[in-house]
N, C-alpha and C positions, 0 to 999 in steps of 0.2 A: 633455507631459513636458518638463521643463527639461534643460538640459545637465548640471546638477548631479545630477539624478535618473539620467540616462543614465550618468554617471561612476560613481555608486554601484553601479548594476547591473553595469557592466563590471568594477568592482573585486571585487564579490562573485563573479562568474563566474570571474574569474582566481584568486581565493582557493580556490574549490571545485576548479578544475582542478589547481591546485598540490597541494592535499591529496591528491587522487586519484592524481596522479603519484607522490607520495612513497610511498603505500601500495603501488603497483605495483612499486616498486623495492626493497622489502624482500627481502633476499637471505640465505638460510641457507647456511652452508658445508657442502658435501657431506661425508659421513662419511669418505671416503678422503682428502679434502683436510685435514680436521680431524686425522686420524691423522698425516698428513705434518707438519702444524704442531706437533703434540705431540712427535713424534719429533725434530724439529729443536730444539725447546725442551729436550728431554731431553738431547740431545747437548751443547747449550750449557751446561746445568747440570752435566753430568758433567765437562766441560772446566774449568769454574770450580772444581768440587770438587777436582779434581786440582791445580790451581794453588794453591788455598788450603792443601791438604795439604803441598805442597812448601814453602810459606812458613810453615808451622806456625801458621796462623790458624784455630785449631780452633773458635772461636766462629762464624766465618763458615761453616765446614764443616757445623756443626749446622744452620744455616739452610738451606743448599743441600741437605742430605740430606732435610730435610722437604719441600722443593720437589720433589725427585726422587720421593719417595714419592707426593706428590699427583699428579704427572704420570703415574706408573705406574698409579695407581688409575684415572685418567681413561682411559688406554689400555685397561685391562682391561674397562671398561664399554662400550667401542665394539664 
């Protein structure tokens, strides 16, 4: 076996180990954390909505209202 062959085998082993490590680190957000993230996003959207209402930017209000509805639907599904 030549040094080139050994290098190819070592590289292949390293690639396989890296792929395996990536798969082991796939992380799903727990439901309660996801709920907290959605609530924070909802609070931010409602603050933006209030700001846009005060500035009478009604086109932006409509966009934010749709976003709020989507967030509320996600929260109901939890």
